[in-house]
C-alpha positions in Angstrom: 26.9 10.9 76.2 25.2 8.0 78.0 25.5 4.4 76.8 22.8 1.8 77.2 23.5 -0.5 80.1 24.0 -4.2 79.4 21.3 -6.4 80.8 22.2 -7.3 84.4 21.4 -10.6 86.1 17.8 -10.8 87.4 17.3 -9.6 90.9 16.1 -13.1 92.0 19.3 -14.6 90.8 21.4 -12.2 92.8 19.3 -12.7 95.9 18.5 -16.4 95.5 21.7 -18.1 94.3 22.0 -21.8 94.2 23.7 -23.5 97.2 27.4 -23.3 96.7 28.3 -26.8 97.9 25.2 -28.3 96.2 26.4 -26.8 92.9 29.9 -28.1 93.5 28.6 -31.6 94.1 26.4 -31.5 91.0 29.4 -30.4 89.0 31.9 -32.8 90.6 29.7 -35.9 90.4 30.3 -36.7 86.7 34.0 -35.9 87.0 34.5 -38.1 90.0 32.3 -40.8 88.4 34.2 -40.7 85.1 37.6 -40.9 86.9 36.5 -43.9 89.0 35.2 -45.7 85.9 38.5 -45.0 84.1 40.6 -46.0 87.1 38.7 -49.3 87.5 40.2 -50.4 84.2 43.8 -49.9 85.4 43.7 -51.2 88.9 46.9 -53.2 88.5 48.9 -50.2 87.3 50.0 -47.8 90.1 51.3 -45.1 87.7 48.0 -45.0 85.7 46.1 -44.7 89.0 48.3 -41.9 90.1 47.6 -40.1 86.8 43.9 -40.4 87.2 44.1 -39.2 90.8 46.3 -36.2 89.9 43.9 -35.3 87.0 41.0 -35.4 89.4 42.8 -33.1 92.0 43.9 -30.8 89.2 40.2 -30.3 88.1 38.6 -30.1 91.5 40.9 -27.8 93.5 40.7 -24.7 91.1 36.9 -25.1 90.8 36.4 -23.9 94.3 38.0 -20.4 93.9 36.5 -20.1 90.4 32.9 -20.7 91.6 33.4 -18.4 94.5 34.4 -15.6 92.1 31.4 -16.5 89.9 29.1 -16.4 93.0 30.5 -12.9 93.9 29.9 -11.6 90.4 26.3 -12.8 90.5 25.7 -11.2 93.9 26.7 -7.9 92.3 24.3 -8.5 89.5 27.1 -8.3 86.9 26.0 -8.7 83.3 26.5 -12.1 81.7 28.9 -10.7 79.1 31.2 -9.3 81.9 30.9 -12.6 83.8 32.1 -14.5 80.7 34.8 -11.9 80.1 36.1 -12.4 83.7 35.6 -16.1 84.1 37.2 -17.3 80.8 40.7 -15.8 81.5 40.4 -16.7 85.2 39.6 -20.3 84.5 42.5 -20.4 82.0 44.9 -19.0 84.7 43.6 -21.4 87.4 43.9 -24.4 84.9 47.4 -23.4 84.1 48.5 -22.9 87.8 46.8 -26.1 88.9 48.3 -28.2 86.1 51.8 -26.7 86.6 51.6 -27.3 90.3 50.5 -30.9 90.0 53.1 -31.6 87.3 55.8 -30.0 89.5 54.7 -32.0 92.5 54.7 -35.2 90.5 58.2 -34.4 89.2 59.5 -33.8 92.7 58.0 -37.0 93.9 59.6 -38.9 91.1 56.4 -39.9 89.4 56.4 -40.5 85.7 53.3 -38.9 84.2 52.7 -39.7 80.6 55.4 -38.2 78.3 57.0 -36.4 81.2 59.5 -39.1 82.1 60.6 -37.5 85.3 61.5 -34.1 83.8 59.4 -31.0 84.2 58.5 -29.5 80.8 56.3 -26.4 80.3 55.2 -27.9 76.9 53.7 -30.8 78.8 51.9 -28.3 81.2 50.3 -26.4 78.2 49.5 -29.7 76.4 47.8 -31.1 79.5 45.8 -28.1 80.8 43.2 -28.1 78.0 41.2 -30.9 79.8 41.4 -29.0 83.1 40.3 -25.7 81.5 37.4 -27.5 79.7 36.2 -29.0 83.0 36.4 -25.6 84.8 34.4 -24.0 82.0 31.8 -26.8 82.3 31.5 -26.2 86.0 30.9 -22.5 85.4 28.2 -23.4 82.9 26.6 -25.8 85.4 26.5 -23.1 88.0 25.0 -20.6 85.5 22.4 -23.1 84.3 21.3 -23.8 87.8 21.1 -20.1 88.7 19.1 -19.3 85.6 16.8 -22.2 86.2 16.0 -20.9 89.7 15.5 -17.5 88.2 13.1 -18.7 85.6 11.1 -20.7 88.1 10.8 -17.8 90.4 9.9 -15.5 87.5 7.2 -17.9 86.4 5.8 -18.1 90.0 5.8 -14.2 90.1 4.1 -14.0 86.8 1.5 -16.5 87.9 1.0 -14.6 91.1 0.7 -11.3 89.2 -1.8 -12.8 86.7 -3.8 -14.2 89.7 -3.8 -10.8 91.4 -4.9 -9.1 88.1 -7.6 -11.7 87.5 -8.8 -11.3 91.1 -8.9 -7.5 90.7 -10.9 -7.8 87.5 -13.3 -10.3 89.0 -13.9 -8.1 92.0 -14.4 -5.0 89.8 -17.0 -6.9 87.8 -18.7 -8.1 91.0 -18.7 -4.6 92.5 -20.2 -3.3 89.2 -23.4 -5.3 89.8 -24.0 -3.7 93.2 -24.7 0.0 92.1 -26.6 -1.3 89.1 -28.8 -3.5 91.3 -29.2 -0.8 94.0 -30.2 1.8 91.4 -32.9 -0.4 90.0 -34.2 -1.4 93.4 -34.3 2.1 94.8 -36.0 3.3 91.6 -38.7 0.6 92.1 -39.1 1.6 95.8 -39.6 5.3 94.8 -42.2 4.1 92.2 -44.1 2.3 95.0 -44.0 5.4 97.2 -45.3 7.6 94.4 -48.1 5.1 93.8 -48.8 5.3 97.6 -48.2 1.6 98.0 -46.5 2.3 101.4 -46.8 -1.3 102.7 -45.2 -2.8 99.6 -42.4 -0.2 99.7 -41.7 -0.9 103.4 -41.7 -4.7 102.7 -39.3 -4.1 99.7 -36.9 -2.0 101.8 -36.8 -4.8 104.5 -36.2 -7.4 101.8 -33.4 -5.2 100.3 -31.8 -5.0 103.7 -31.9 -8.8 104.0 -30.3 -9.2 100.5 -27.5 -6.7 101.2 -26.8 -8.4 104.6 -26.5 -11.8 102.8 -24.1 -10.4 100.3 -21.9 -8.8 103.0 -21.8 -12.1 105.0 -20.0 -13.9 102.2 -16.3 -14.6 102.5 -15.4 -12.5 99.4 -14.5 -15.5 97.3 -15.3 -15.6 93.6 -17.1 -18.9 93.8 -19.8 -20.2 96.3 -21.8 -23.4 96.7 -24.9 -23.5 94.5 -27.0 -23.7 97.7 -25.6 -20.4 98.9 -26.2 -18.8 95.5 -29.8 -20.0 95.5 -30.3 -18.6 99.0 -29.0 -15.2 97.8 -31.2 -15.4 94.8 -34.3 -16.1 96.9 -33.5 -13.0 98.9 -33.6 -11.1 95.7 -36.8 -12.8 94.6 -38.4 -11.7 97.9 -37.7 -8.1 96.9 -39.4 -8.6 93.5 -42.3 -10.4 95.1 -42.9 -7.4 97.4 -43.2 -5.3 94.2 -45.1 -7.6 91.8 -47.0 -9.8 94.2 -49.1 -12.4 92.5 -47.9 -11.3 89.1 -44.6 -13.1 89.6 -44.6 -17.0 89.6 -41.4 -18.8 90.4 -40.5 -22.4 89.5 -37.3 -23.9 90.9 -36.0 -27.4 90.2 -32.6 -28.3 91.6 -31.0 -31.7 91.6 -29.9 -32.6 95.1 -26.5 -33.7 93.9 -25.8 -30.1 92.6 -26.1 -28.2 95.9 -22.4 -28.4 96.7 -21.4 -27.4 93.1 -19.1 -24.4 92.8 -20.6 -21.5 90.9 -19.6 -17.9 90.5 -20.9 -15.6 93.2 -23.9 -13.5 92.0 -24.3 -15.6 88.9 -28.1 -16.0 89.1 -29.1 -12.6 90.5 -28.3 -10.4 87.4 -30.0 -13.0 85.2 -33.0 -13.2 87.4 -33.1 -9.4 87.5 -33.1 -9.1 83.7 -35.7 -11.8 83.4 -38.1 -10.0 85.8 -37.5 -6.4 84.9 -37.3 -6.7 81.2 -39.5 -9.8 80.6 -42.1 -10.3 83.3 -42.7 -6.9 84.9 -43.8 -5.1 81.6 -46.5 -7.8 81.1 -50.0 -6.8 82.3 -50.6 -10.2 83.8 -47.0 -10.8 84.9 -45.4 -14.1 84.1 -43.3 -17.1 85.2 -39.7 -17.6 85.8 -38.3 -21.1 85.8 -34.8 -22.1 87.1 -33.5 -25.6 86.6 -30.1 -27.0 87.7 -28.9 -30.4 86.8 -25.7 -32.4 86.7 -24.7 -34.5 83.7 -21.5 -36.5 84.4 -18.9 -33.8 85.3 -20.9 -30.9 83.9 -23.3 -28.6 85.6 -26.2 -27.2 83.6 -28.2 -24.2 84.6 -31.3 -23.3 82.7 -33.4 -20.1 83.1 -36.6 -19.3 81.2 -38.9 -16.4 81.6 -42.1 -15.1 79.9 -41.8 -11.8 78.0 -43.6 -9.4 75.8 -44.1 -10.4 72.2 -41.8 -8.2 70.2 -41.3 -7.5 66.6 -39.5 -10.3 64.7 -35.7 -10.2 65.4 -32.7 -12.3 65.3 -33.1 -14.7 68.2 -29.3 -14.7 68.8 -29.1 -10.9 69.2 -28.1 -9.7 72.6 -30.2 -7.2 74.7 -29.0 -3.6 74.9 -29.2 -0.9 77.5 -29.4 -1.8 81.2 -30.3 -5.4 80.3 -26.9 -5.8 78.7 -24.9 -4.7 81.8 -25.8 -7.8 83.8 -25.4 -10.2 80.9 -22.1 -8.7 79.9 -20.9 -8.9 83.5 -21.9 -12.6 83.7 -20.2 -13.4 80.5 -16.9 -11.7 81.4 -16.8 -13.4 84.8 -17.4 -16.7 83.4 -14.6 -16.2 80.9 -12.2 -15.1 83.6 -13.1 -18.1 85.8 -13.4 -20.9 83.3 -11.8 -19.6 80.0 -13.1 -21.9 77.2 -14.4 -24.6 79.6 -17.9 -23.2 79.8 -20.9 -22.2 77.6 -23.3 -19.3 77.9 -26.3 -19.2 75.5 -29.1 -16.7 75.4 -32.2 -17.3 73.2 -35.0 -14.9 72.5 -38.1 -16.6 71.2 -40.8 -15.2 69.0 -43.4 -15.4 71.8 -41.3 -12.9 73.9 -39.9 -15.6 76.2 -36.1 -15.7 76.9 -33.9 -18.7 77.8 -30.4 -18.7 79.2 -28.4 -21.9 79.3 -25.1 -22.2 81.2 -22.8 -25.1 81.2 -20.0 -25.2 83.7 -17.4 -27.8 84.9 -18.8 -29.6 88.0 -16.6 -29.0 91.1 -17.6 -29.5 94.7 -17.2 -26.7 97.3 -16.0 -27.8 100.7 -18.8 -26.8 103.0 -21.0 -27.9 105.8 -24.0 -30.0 105.0 -26.4 -28.1 102.8 -30.2 -28.4 102.9 -32.0 -28.2 99.5 -34.1 -25.1 98.9 -37.9 -25.5 98.8 -39.2 -25.5 95.3 -42.0 -23.1 94.6 -44.6 -23.2 91.9 
């Protein structure tokens, strides 16, 4: 019958042990410092100085083989219970041997150590070794604490890296979700133009689609871009819609010059603009107007989109669109949440006259980029 294995030391601890001599110095430092301070009070007494020196040697010498054994156990990824079970008796044995050796040496040299009075006594050895044993156990604890600290730090870094990879994968999946949705809508619009024998408009729309896809492929694949780049990409998409709607689509663009370097999510505006045109402006007989405003207030970036729409039956203005319109909105919301957590705001308002407004509030951060020219505003 198999028995559950005891938890072994983490792989990183076994592979990335703390420096042996660095650990020794960290453990020895308080012992040496304490001995020096104690010896400073008895500088005029040679016997007392000899006692402090022998106590220091008794503690330091056995710590070297003890920590070497501990290091070997950790390299073999021995469970902490077995480490304790091995190190406790070993430290006791080393403390006993070291104390007995120093006491025997002191006896042979004629030194009078405490109650020894020149005669070797085993009782004195057992009575004196408790301090040495305590010091050795403390050194083992120091080594273990340093090792586990390194392990936890590396585990934290690995967890952060894993979380970053997961977040990156989710953001890329959300970004790639937009492309088939956008292509389906655009190709469907092109097929409609072909059926309606609007060959010139269909040809122009295909050319604009190629420009848009080329612009998306030229990006560096990052999750954020400068606002100027995002506006340029949005203008490529607006060219596609202008080829389809012509004069029925009016665009208003107001962008503060100090916002052009602001970092925004890639493809933030395109799905919002697509929803505004396809579900608000395109169904109207006379078309409509889409306004985009971008401003900076202190360290916040405000993006405001408003579009005309069909007058619908009274409904809750806070309700969210459904169907294909919801795909782009949900995608934008999820990407904003992944990138900024609670440090952002996204509000969608449906008015009684059919118009729709989207307000986005983001932290203002500059993208490092070459000088950016402001886009030309259209009316």
